[in-house]
BALOBA-1460 file (C-alpha; in Angstrom, 3 decimals):
// residues 339
<rec num="1" residu="m" x="-0.463" y="10.338" z="-24.206"/>
<rec num="2" residu="a" x="-2.989" y="11.669" z="-21.918"/>
<rec num="3" residu="k" x="-1.989" y="12.449" z="-18.384"/>
<rec num="4" residu="e" x="-2.850" y="9.400" z="-15.996"/>
<rec num="5" residu="i" x="-5.591" y="10.443" z="-13.535"/>
<rec num="6" residu="t" x="-4.537" y="10.138" z="-9.885"/>
<rec num="7" residu="y" x="-6.569" y="9.480" z="-6.551"/>
<rec num="8" residu="e" x="-6.040" y="13.056" z="-5.611"/>
<rec num="9" residu="d" x="-7.385" y="14.408" z="-9.112"/>
<rec num="10" residu="i" x="-10.501" y="12.381" z="-8.516"/>
<rec num="11" residu="v" x="-10.944" y="13.516" z="-4.885"/>
<rec num="12" residu="r" x="-10.378" y="16.991" z="-5.895"/>
<rec num="13" residu="a" x="-12.931" y="17.032" z="-8.556"/>
<rec num="14" residu="v" x="-15.673" y="15.163" z="-6.492"/>
<rec num="15" residu="k" x="-15.076" y="17.576" z="-3.574"/>
<rec num="16" residu="s" x="-15.995" y="20.398" z="-5.884"/>
<rec num="17" residu="r" x="-19.037" y="18.433" z="-7.186"/>
<rec num="18" residu="q" x="-17.784" y="17.832" z="-10.601"/>
<rec num="19" residu="f" x="-19.159" y="14.282" z="-11.209"/>
<rec num="20" residu="a" x="-18.271" y="12.161" z="-14.078"/>
<rec num="21" residu="p" x="-20.968" y="9.843" z="-15.486"/>
<rec num="22" residu="v" x="-18.673" y="6.941" z="-15.147"/>
<rec num="23" residu="y" x="-16.092" y="6.063" z="-12.959"/>
<rec num="24" residu="f" x="-14.059" y="2.743" z="-13.565"/>
<rec num="25" residu="l" x="-11.915" y="2.009" z="-10.751"/>
<rec num="26" residu="m" x="-9.591" y="-0.942" z="-11.480"/>
<rec num="27" residu="g" x="-6.088" y="-2.379" z="-10.310"/>
<rec num="28" residu="e" x="-4.409" y="-4.418" z="-7.637"/>
<rec num="29" residu="e" x="-4.817" y="-2.225" z="-4.812"/>
<rec num="30" residu="d" x="-8.154" y="-2.632" z="-3.162"/>
<rec num="31" residu="y" x="-7.893" y="0.426" z="-0.922"/>
<rec num="32" residu="y" x="-7.937" y="3.220" z="-3.244"/>
<rec num="33" residu="i" x="-10.872" y="1.601" z="-5.233"/>
<rec num="34" residu="d" x="-12.933" y="1.226" z="-2.178"/>
<rec num="35" residu="r" x="-12.177" y="4.821" z="-0.858"/>
<rec num="36" residu="l" x="-12.918" y="6.324" z="-4.033"/>
<rec num="37" residu="a" x="-16.216" y="4.320" z="-4.537"/>
<rec num="38" residu="d" x="-17.381" y="5.455" z="-0.904"/>
<rec num="39" residu="y" x="-16.372" y="8.995" z="-1.350"/>
<rec num="40" residu="v" x="-18.020" y="9.574" z="-4.850"/>
<rec num="41" residu="t" x="-21.286" y="8.041" z="-3.224"/>
<rec num="42" residu="d" x="-21.065" y="10.045" z="0.084"/>
<rec num="43" residu="t" x="-20.503" y="13.225" z="-1.871"/>
<rec num="44" residu="a" x="-23.187" y="12.670" z="-4.719"/>
<rec num="45" residu="l" x="-25.925" y="11.703" z="-2.324"/>
<rec num="46" residu="t" x="-27.086" y="12.789" z="1.136"/>
<rec num="47" residu="e" x="-28.073" y="9.951" z="3.654"/>
<rec num="48" residu="t" x="-31.628" y="10.573" z="2.861"/>
<rec num="49" residu="e" x="-31.352" y="10.434" z="-0.859"/>
<rec num="50" residu="k" x="-29.407" y="7.151" z="-0.520"/>
<rec num="51" residu="e" x="-32.552" y="5.225" z="0.425"/>
<rec num="52" residu="f" x="-34.163" y="5.621" z="-3.122"/>
<rec num="53" residu="n" x="-31.018" y="6.644" z="-5.250"/>
<rec num="54" residu="l" x="-28.249" y="4.330" z="-4.114"/>
<rec num="55" residu="t" x="-28.119" y="0.836" z="-6.046"/>
<rec num="56" residu="v" x="-25.335" y="-1.431" z="-5.432"/>
<rec num="57" residu="v" x="-24.887" y="-4.747" z="-7.329"/>
<rec num="58" residu="y" x="-22.161" y="-7.412" z="-7.504"/>
<rec num="59" residu="g" x="-20.483" y="-8.727" z="-10.544"/>
<rec num="60" residu="l" x="-21.227" y="-12.526" z="-9.785"/>
<rec num="61" residu="e" x="-24.881" y="-11.760" z="-9.208"/>
<rec num="62" residu="t" x="-25.788" y="-9.612" z="-12.010"/>
<rec num="63" residu="d" x="-25.425" y="-8.778" z="-15.706"/>
<rec num="64" residu="i" x="-24.129" y="-5.773" z="-17.721"/>
<rec num="65" residu="a" x="-27.886" y="-5.518" z="-19.204"/>
<rec num="66" residu="t" x="-29.137" y="-4.988" z="-15.563"/>
<rec num="67" residu="v" x="-26.476" y="-2.514" z="-14.702"/>
<rec num="68" residu="i" x="-27.330" y="-0.430" z="-17.795"/>
<rec num="69" residu="n" x="-31.129" y="-0.431" z="-17.009"/>
<rec num="70" residu="a" x="-30.381" y="0.587" z="-13.402"/>
<rec num="71" residu="a" x="-28.155" y="3.409" z="-14.764"/>
<rec num="72" residu="k" x="-30.956" y="4.558" z="-17.218"/>
<rec num="73" residu="r" x="-33.424" y="5.119" z="-14.391"/>
<rec num="74" residu="y" x="-34.352" y="8.523" z="-13.265"/>
<rec num="75" residu="p" x="-33.591" y="9.724" z="-9.580"/>
<rec num="76" residu="m" x="-36.297" y="9.783" z="-7.070"/>
<rec num="77" residu="m" x="-36.772" y="13.351" z="-5.410"/>
<rec num="78" residu="a" x="-32.990" y="14.011" z="-5.931"/>
<rec num="79" residu="e" x="-30.678" y="15.564" z="-8.445"/>
<rec num="80" residu="r" x="-28.923" y="12.273" z="-9.296"/>
<rec num="81" residu="q" x="-28.628" y="8.565" z="-8.432"/>
<rec num="82" residu="v" x="-25.572" y="6.446" z="-7.964"/>
<rec num="83" residu="v" x="-25.218" y="2.845" z="-9.165"/>
<rec num="84" residu="v" x="-22.118" y="1.045" z="-7.817"/>
<rec num="85" residu="v" x="-21.026" y="-2.318" z="-9.299"/>
<rec num="86" residu="r" x="-18.919" y="-4.176" z="-6.797"/>
<rec num="87" residu="e" x="-16.465" y="-6.943" z="-7.792"/>
<rec num="88" residu="a" x="-16.901" y="-5.740" z="-11.389"/>
<rec num="89" residu="q" x="-14.129" y="-8.125" z="-12.652"/>
<rec num="90" residu="n" x="-16.702" y="-10.856" z="-12.541"/>
<rec num="91" residu="l" x="-19.150" y="-9.043" z="-14.725"/>
<rec num="92" residu="k" x="-19.408" y="-10.789" z="-18.100"/>
<rec num="93" residu="n" x="-20.171" y="-9.164" z="-21.616"/>
<rec num="94" residu="l" x="-18.508" y="-5.776" z="-20.222"/>
<rec num="95" residu="d" x="-17.844" y="-4.612" z="-23.917"/>
<rec num="96" residu="d" x="-21.842" y="-4.099" z="-24.106"/>
<rec num="97" residu="l" x="-21.143" y="-1.229" z="-21.808"/>
<rec num="98" residu="g" x="-20.177" y="0.679" z="-25.031"/>
<rec num="99" residu="y" x="-23.836" y="1.293" z="-26.101"/>
<rec num="100" residu="y" x="-24.629" y="3.078" z="-22.767"/>
<rec num="101" residu="l" x="-21.302" y="4.928" z="-22.859"/>
<rec num="102" residu="q" x="-22.342" y="6.518" z="-26.286"/>
<rec num="103" residu="k" x="-24.998" y="8.441" z="-24.368"/>
<rec num="104" residu="p" x="-24.863" y="7.934" z="-20.644"/>
<rec num="105" residu="s" x="-27.505" y="9.386" z="-18.373"/>
<rec num="106" residu="p" x="-26.780" y="12.946" z="-17.159"/>
<rec num="107" residu="a" x="-28.502" y="12.155" z="-13.807"/>
<rec num="108" residu="t" x="-26.453" y="8.906" z="-12.933"/>
<rec num="109" residu="v" x="-23.037" y="8.278" z="-11.428"/>
<rec num="110" residu="l" x="-22.050" y="5.028" z="-12.403"/>
<rec num="111" residu="v" x="-19.221" y="3.386" z="-10.403"/>
<rec num="112" residu="f" x="-17.364" y="0.333" z="-11.245"/>
<rec num="113" residu="c" x="-14.963" y="-1.437" z="-8.689"/>
<rec num="114" residu="y" x="-12.793" y="-3.711" z="-10.676"/>
<rec num="115" residu="k" x="-10.387" y="-5.450" z="-8.425"/>
<rec num="116" residu="h" x="-7.092" y="-7.790" z="-8.850"/>
<rec num="117" residu="g" x="-6.602" y="-6.632" z="-12.370"/>
<rec num="118" residu="s" x="-6.996" y="-4.153" z="-15.097"/>
<rec num="119" residu="l" x="-8.820" y="-3.638" z="-18.365"/>
<rec num="120" residu="d" x="-6.548" y="-4.136" z="-21.555"/>
<rec num="121" residu="r" x="-5.810" y="-0.496" z="-22.534"/>
<rec num="122" residu="r" x="-5.893" y="-1.473" z="-26.241"/>
<rec num="123" residu="k" x="-9.660" y="-2.488" z="-26.239"/>
<rec num="124" residu="k" x="-12.214" y="-0.269" z="-27.553"/>
<rec num="125" residu="i" x="-14.190" y="-0.287" z="-24.226"/>
<rec num="126" residu="t" x="-11.362" y="1.091" z="-22.326"/>
<rec num="127" residu="a" x="-10.937" y="3.833" z="-24.766"/>
<rec num="128" residu="l" x="-14.640" y="4.647" z="-24.512"/>
<rec num="129" residu="i" x="-14.564" y="4.806" z="-20.810"/>
<rec num="130" residu="e" x="-11.572" y="7.057" z="-20.670"/>
<rec num="131" residu="k" x="-13.467" y="9.235" z="-23.166"/>
<rec num="132" residu="t" x="-16.627" y="9.496" z="-21.381"/>
<rec num="133" residu="g" x="-15.820" y="9.190" z="-17.812"/>
<rec num="134" residu="v" x="-12.899" y="8.428" z="-15.372"/>
<rec num="135" residu="l" x="-10.604" y="5.578" z="-15.780"/>
<rec num="136" residu="f" x="-8.500" y="4.980" z="-12.631"/>
<rec num="137" residu="e" x="-5.749" y="2.228" z="-12.071"/>
<rec num="138" residu="s" x="-5.050" y="1.671" z="-8.309"/>
<rec num="139" residu="k" x="-1.486" y="0.305" z="-8.314"/>
<rec num="140" residu="k" x="0.233" y="-1.413" z="-5.493"/>
<rec num="141" residu="l" x="2.307" y="0.777" z="-3.469"/>
<rec num="142" residu="k" x="6.270" y="0.043" z="-3.238"/>
<rec num="143" residu="e" x="7.703" y="-0.407" z="0.202"/>
<rec num="144" residu="a" x="9.612" y="2.819" z="-0.158"/>
<rec num="145" residu="q" x="6.200" y="4.680" z="-0.626"/>
<rec num="146" residu="l" x="4.773" y="3.554" z="2.644"/>
<rec num="147" residu="p" x="6.307" y="6.252" z="4.807"/>
<rec num="148" residu="g" x="4.634" y="8.933" z="2.493"/>
<rec num="149" residu="f" x="1.293" y="7.116" z="2.682"/>
<rec num="150" residu="i" x="1.272" y="7.092" z="6.442"/>
<rec num="151" residu="a" x="2.299" y="10.837" z="6.729"/>
<rec num="152" residu="a" x="-0.277" y="11.744" z="4.276"/>
<rec num="153" residu="y" x="-3.009" y="9.495" z="5.721"/>
<rec num="154" residu="l" x="-2.329" y="11.124" z="9.353"/>
<rec num="155" residu="k" x="-2.286" y="14.638" z="7.981"/>
<rec num="156" residu="r" x="-5.606" y="14.290" z="6.671"/>
<rec num="157" residu="r" x="-6.681" y="13.493" z="10.384"/>
<rec num="158" residu="q" x="-4.553" y="16.363" z="11.597"/>
<rec num="159" residu="v" x="-2.005" y="14.053" z="13.351"/>
<rec num="160" residu="e" x="1.862" y="13.995" z="13.102"/>
<rec num="161" residu="i" x="4.003" y="10.891" z="13.609"/>
<rec num="162" residu="e" x="7.705" y="10.629" z="14.592"/>
<rec num="163" residu="p" x="10.151" y="9.400" z="11.986"/>
<rec num="164" residu="k" x="11.079" y="6.300" z="13.815"/>
<rec num="165" residu="a" x="7.370" y="5.448" z="14.604"/>
<rec num="166" residu="q" x="6.689" y="5.937" z="10.931"/>
<rec num="167" residu="e" x="9.394" y="3.366" z="9.874"/>
<rec num="168" residu="m" x="8.121" y="1.062" z="12.492"/>
<rec num="169" residu="m" x="4.605" y="1.045" z="11.063"/>
<rec num="170" residu="a" x="5.936" y="0.616" z="7.480"/>
<rec num="171" residu="e" x="7.866" y="-2.346" z="8.378"/>
<rec num="172" residu="y" x="5.441" y="-4.131" z="10.661"/>
<rec num="173" residu="v" x="2.395" y="-3.726" z="8.553"/>
<rec num="174" residu="g" x="3.854" y="-3.798" z="5.021"/>
<rec num="175" residu="t" x="1.882" y="-2.648" z="1.871"/>
<rec num="176" residu="d" x="-1.586" y="-4.026" z="2.911"/>
<rec num="177" residu="l" x="-3.209" y="-0.308" z="2.851"/>
<rec num="178" residu="n" x="-6.495" y="-1.510" z="4.367"/>
<rec num="179" residu="r" x="-4.635" y="-3.106" z="7.312"/>
<rec num="180" residu="m" x="-2.331" y="0.024" z="7.693"/>
<rec num="181" residu="a" x="-5.317" y="2.341" z="7.752"/>
<rec num="182" residu="g" x="-6.947" y="0.253" z="10.464"/>
<rec num="183" residu="e" x="-3.819" y="0.151" z="12.460"/>
<rec num="184" residu="l" x="-3.417" y="4.052" z="11.985"/>
<rec num="185" residu="e" x="-6.970" y="4.485" z="13.305"/>
<rec num="186" residu="k" x="-6.399" y="2.367" z="16.306"/>
<rec num="187" residu="l" x="-3.498" y="4.672" z="17.071"/>
<rec num="188" residu="i" x="-5.444" y="7.832" z="16.563"/>
<rec num="189" residu="i" x="-8.169" y="6.506" z="18.856"/>
<rec num="190" residu="t" x="-5.715" y="5.960" z="21.623"/>
<rec num="191" residu="l" x="-4.339" y="9.490" z="21.674"/>
<rec num="192" residu="a" x="-4.540" y="11.248" z="24.785"/>
<rec num="193" residu="p" x="-6.710" y="14.418" z="24.722"/>
<rec num="194" residu="g" x="-4.703" y="17.339" z="23.284"/>
<rec num="195" residu="q" x="-2.105" y="14.892" z="21.841"/>
<rec num="196" residu="r" x="-1.617" y="14.967" z="18.080"/>
<rec num="197" residu="r" x="1.699" y="13.022" z="17.659"/>
<rec num="198" residu="i" x="2.314" y="9.308" z="17.289"/>
<rec num="199" residu="t" x="5.469" y="7.971" z="19.175"/>
<rec num="200" residu="p" x="7.186" y="4.762" z="19.178"/>
<rec num="201" residu="e" x="6.255" y="4.237" z="22.805"/>
<rec num="202" residu="q" x="2.600" y="4.617" z="21.849"/>
<rec num="203" residu="i" x="2.995" y="1.991" z="18.931"/>
<rec num="204" residu="e" x="4.720" y="-0.290" z="21.529"/>
<rec num="205" residu="r" x="1.661" y="-0.100" z="23.742"/>
<rec num="206" residu="n" x="-1.187" y="-0.200" z="21.405"/>
<rec num="207" residu="i" x="0.040" y="-2.115" z="18.398"/>
<rec num="208" residu="g" x="2.465" y="-4.541" z="20.147"/>
<rec num="209" residu="i" x="5.644" y="-3.718" z="18.295"/>
<rec num="210" residu="s" x="8.718" y="-3.389" z="20.708"/>
<rec num="211" residu="k" x="10.286" y="0.084" z="20.229"/>
<rec num="212" residu="d" x="13.659" y="-1.530" z="20.951"/>
<rec num="213" residu="y" x="13.230" y="-4.991" z="19.550"/>
<rec num="214" residu="n" x="11.752" y="-4.710" z="15.933"/>
<rec num="215" residu="n" x="12.971" y="-5.157" z="12.286"/>
<rec num="216" residu="f" x="13.813" y="-1.505" z="12.018"/>
<rec num="217" residu="e" x="16.243" y="-1.659" z="14.858"/>
<rec num="218" residu="l" x="17.483" y="-4.997" z="13.644"/>
<rec num="219" residu="k" x="18.226" y="-3.449" z="10.201"/>
<rec num="220" residu="n" x="20.042" y="-0.493" z="11.813"/>
<rec num="221" residu="a" x="22.179" y="-2.697" z="14.224"/>
<rec num="222" residu="l" x="23.354" y="-4.453" z="10.922"/>
<rec num="223" residu="i" x="23.893" y="-1.372" z="9.008"/>
<rec num="224" residu="n" x="26.054" y="0.010" z="11.822"/>
<rec num="225" residu="k" x="27.519" y="-3.507" z="12.495"/>
<rec num="226" residu="e" x="26.361" y="-3.529" z="16.194"/>
<rec num="227" residu="v" x="26.994" y="-7.055" z="17.017"/>
<rec num="228" residu="e" x="25.743" y="-7.101" z="20.602"/>
<rec num="229" residu="k" x="22.513" y="-5.116" z="19.610"/>
<rec num="230" residu="a" x="21.610" y="-7.266" z="16.811"/>
<rec num="231" residu="n" x="22.153" y="-10.500" z="18.864"/>
<rec num="232" residu="q" x="19.900" y="-9.097" z="21.427"/>
<rec num="233" residu="i" x="17.132" y="-8.427" z="18.933"/>
<rec num="234" residu="v" x="17.462" y="-11.878" z="17.343"/>
<rec num="235" residu="k" x="17.151" y="-13.570" z="20.824"/>
<rec num="236" residu="y" x="14.143" y="-11.502" z="21.513"/>
<rec num="237" residu="f" x="12.665" y="-12.536" z="18.057"/>
<rec num="238" residu="a" x="13.467" y="-16.202" z="18.823"/>
<rec num="239" residu="d" x="11.640" y="-15.806" z="22.155"/>
<rec num="240" residu="n" x="8.619" y="-14.140" z="20.727"/>
<rec num="241" residu="p" x="8.123" y="-15.728" z="17.287"/>
<rec num="242" residu="k" x="4.380" y="-14.897" z="17.004"/>
<rec num="243" residu="n" x="5.050" y="-11.272" z="17.139"/>
<rec num="244" residu="n" x="8.028" y="-11.409" z="14.890"/>
<rec num="245" residu="p" x="7.359" y="-13.661" z="11.978"/>
<rec num="246" residu="m" x="10.574" y="-14.699" z="9.971"/>
<rec num="247" residu="v" x="8.888" y="-13.988" z="6.798"/>
<rec num="248" residu="l" x="8.550" y="-10.399" z="7.635"/>
<rec num="249" residu="t" x="12.208" y="-9.964" z="9.011"/>
<rec num="250" residu="l" x="13.613" y="-11.598" z="5.951"/>
<rec num="251" residu="s" x="11.517" y="-9.249" z="3.622"/>
<rec num="252" residu="v" x="12.773" y="-6.060" z="5.422"/>
<rec num="253" residu="l" x="16.330" y="-7.360" z="5.160"/>
<rec num="254" residu="f" x="16.066" y="-8.462" z="1.615"/>
<rec num="255" residu="t" x="14.673" y="-4.993" z="0.598"/>
<rec num="256" residu="y" x="17.269" y="-3.148" z="2.305"/>
<rec num="257" residu="f" x="20.306" y="-5.164" z="0.849"/>
<rec num="258" residu="s" x="18.729" y="-5.352" z="-2.620"/>
<rec num="259" residu="n" x="18.492" y="-1.635" z="-2.608"/>
<rec num="260" residu="l" x="22.052" y="-1.492" z="-1.152"/>
<rec num="261" residu="m" x="23.292" y="-3.178" z="-4.120"/>
<rec num="262" residu="l" x="21.495" y="-0.947" z="-6.480"/>
<rec num="263" residu="a" x="22.888" y="2.064" z="-4.689"/>
<rec num="264" residu="y" x="26.419" y="0.927" z="-5.767"/>
<rec num="265" residu="y" x="25.261" y="1.818" z="-9.279"/>
<rec num="266" residu="a" x="23.984" y="5.250" z="-8.439"/>
<rec num="267" residu="p" x="25.913" y="7.947" z="-10.581"/>
<rec num="268" residu="e" x="25.969" y="10.413" z="-7.687"/>
<rec num="269" residu="k" x="26.913" y="9.022" z="-4.231"/>
<rec num="270" residu="s" x="25.144" y="11.541" z="-2.250"/>
<rec num="271" residu="d" x="21.871" y="11.825" z="-0.286"/>
<rec num="272" residu="r" x="20.081" y="13.295" z="-3.167"/>
<rec num="273" residu="g" x="21.751" y="11.201" z="-5.933"/>
<rec num="274" residu="v" x="21.026" y="7.918" z="-4.089"/>
<rec num="275" residu="a" x="17.459" y="8.984" z="-3.255"/>
<rec num="276" residu="a" x="16.776" y="9.806" z="-6.852"/>
<rec num="277" residu="y" x="18.233" y="6.477" z="-8.265"/>
<rec num="278" residu="l" x="16.359" y="4.270" z="-5.693"/>
<rec num="279" residu="g" x="13.192" y="6.317" z="-6.175"/>
<rec num="280" residu="l" x="13.095" y="7.200" z="-2.389"/>
<rec num="281" residu="r" x="10.554" y="9.702" z="-1.160"/>
<rec num="282" residu="s" x="13.198" y="12.016" z="0.455"/>
<rec num="283" residu="p" x="17.031" y="12.510" z="0.586"/>
<rec num="284" residu="w" x="17.184" y="11.340" z="4.273"/>
<rec num="285" residu="q" x="16.042" y="7.941" z="3.476"/>
<rec num="286" residu="a" x="19.169" y="7.479" z="1.574"/>
<rec num="287" residu="k" x="21.579" y="7.940" z="4.578"/>
<rec num="288" residu="e" x="21.089" y="4.397" z="5.669"/>
<rec num="289" residu="y" x="22.213" y="3.282" z="2.085"/>
<rec num="290" residu="l" x="25.332" y="5.606" z="2.266"/>
<rec num="291" residu="a" x="26.023" y="4.016" z="5.527"/>
<rec num="292" residu="g" x="25.668" y="0.577" z="4.240"/>
<rec num="293" residu="m" x="28.090" y="1.295" z="1.474"/>
<rec num="294" residu="q" x="30.696" y="2.302" z="4.054"/>
<rec num="295" residu="r" x="30.589" y="-0.796" z="6.044"/>
<rec num="296" residu="y" x="29.793" y="-3.466" z="3.278"/>
<rec num="297" residu="t" x="31.565" y="-4.103" z="-0.053"/>
<rec num="298" residu="g" x="29.506" y="-5.035" z="-3.112"/>
<rec num="299" residu="r" x="30.951" y="-8.635" z="-3.164"/>
<rec num="300" residu="k" x="29.740" y="-8.962" z="0.633"/>
<rec num="301" residu="v" x="26.223" y="-7.587" z="-0.217"/>
<rec num="302" residu="m" x="25.666" y="-10.020" z="-3.089"/>
<rec num="303" residu="a" x="26.713" y="-12.874" z="-0.803"/>
<rec num="304" residu="i" x="24.276" y="-11.498" z="1.848"/>
<rec num="305" residu="i" x="21.344" y="-11.461" z="-0.674"/>
<rec num="306" residu="g" x="22.134" y="-15.212" z="-1.376"/>
<rec num="307" residu="a" x="22.224" y="-15.897" z="2.270"/>
<rec num="308" residu="l" x="18.814" y="-14.262" z="2.675"/>
<rec num="309" residu="r" x="17.221" y="-16.380" z="-0.229"/>
<rec num="310" residu="e" x="18.691" y="-19.686" z="1.228"/>
<rec num="311" residu="c" x="17.416" y="-18.523" z="4.772"/>
<rec num="312" residu="d" x="14.047" y="-17.963" z="3.246"/>
<rec num="313" residu="a" x="13.890" y="-21.364" z="1.681"/>
<rec num="314" residu="r" x="15.151" y="-23.209" z="4.709"/>
<rec num="315" residu="s" x="12.592" y="-21.316" z="6.890"/>
<rec num="316" residu="k" x="9.967" y="-23.113" z="4.531"/>
<rec num="317" residu="g" x="11.387" y="-26.414" z="5.128"/>
<rec num="318" residu="f" x="13.743" y="-26.854" z="2.088"/>
<rec num="319" residu="r" x="16.606" y="-28.953" z="3.048"/>
<rec num="320" residu="n" x="15.708" y="-28.180" z="6.699"/>
<rec num="321" residu="p" x="13.708" y="-30.724" z="8.620"/>
<rec num="322" residu="s" x="14.279" y="-29.296" z="12.098"/>
<rec num="323" residu="v" x="16.087" y="-26.059" z="12.734"/>
<rec num="324" residu="p" x="13.850" y="-23.476" z="14.231"/>
<rec num="325" residu="d" x="13.629" y="-19.961" z="12.746"/>
<rec num="326" residu="g" x="15.373" y="-18.295" z="15.641"/>
<rec num="327" residu="e" x="18.346" y="-20.455" z="15.017"/>
<rec num="328" residu="l" x="18.167" y="-19.761" z="11.247"/>
<rec num="329" residu="l" x="18.079" y="-16.034" z="11.856"/>
<rec num="330" residu="r" x="20.945" y="-16.242" z="14.303"/>
<rec num="331" residu="e" x="23.181" y="-18.020" z="11.607"/>
<rec num="332" residu="l" x="22.004" y="-15.294" z="9.164"/>
<rec num="333" residu="v" x="22.809" y="-12.530" z="11.246"/>
<rec num="334" residu="y" x="26.420" y="-13.954" z="12.101"/>
<rec num="335" residu="f" x="27.039" y="-14.324" z="8.387"/>
<rec num="336" residu="i" x="26.033" y="-10.791" z="7.574"/>
<rec num="337" residu="l" x="28.038" y="-9.103" z="10.607"/>
<rec num="338" residu="h" x="31.204" y="-11.280" z="9.878"/>
<rec num="339" residu="d" x="33.606" y="-11.145" z="6.869"/>
């Protein structure tokens, strides 16, 4: 099986001006599709060349014949032209692209942005795209991969971030990468002259996440069975429900305790062993699971996962006509902390 092409592979090739005749960017994660389409376009054409040599069409408003005709045109006063098909998942008769792929124009870079799904890799058209150009699948990031995304994004902007601040952003924003990029850009803009490091205090000032009362701190309080601290955070959440939605808190706790349950089955109960078993980016991320295994039995963790599911259902109105989210969270935290 051929090696799957990564985002970094494409960026590296385009940066060295090695353009493929066709880029088919597909998948569930819009962020990488949009970034690659823009990067290919901005690298292939200067701003002046874009005026006559950049064609952008939309799947619902065009057809494959029109796309192929555009791709067959010659560039005007430039080495190449770029044709971008946005929302390509709405394009009908995509299989007809096969005729063009047999002899694509060497002066055209054709880019398809196919979102919210992927082509069937068993189809002939998929094999043709892969043979002729670049087929890239943009997959949703897992929550455990978010800290790595944040660090890599900021590194490209020559900015560092403190570990706690990184965790705060990952747990507050979640896996919506377009939103994450926007929030990170907001933080970069607010950095003082000469400052190149994002701190929890800066996030508190500019994003609205309390550095002391957030899901990251609640999770840590539960891991360490710090009853007073956990109850203080729950009270803060109850008093500030708009900034601390129940669904986000439950998602963070469910992810942690689900992974904790899996950690019990790791063949090697060490930082590296647990990190490898859970697919964590680095061994230090496994420390909170090793700490959890010291304080919670497997039986208790199973019960907590059940309580989290029940709390989620009740927060959505199931068998709960009137109990507010703050009270539901208080009951849940009490159950987690007490045997």
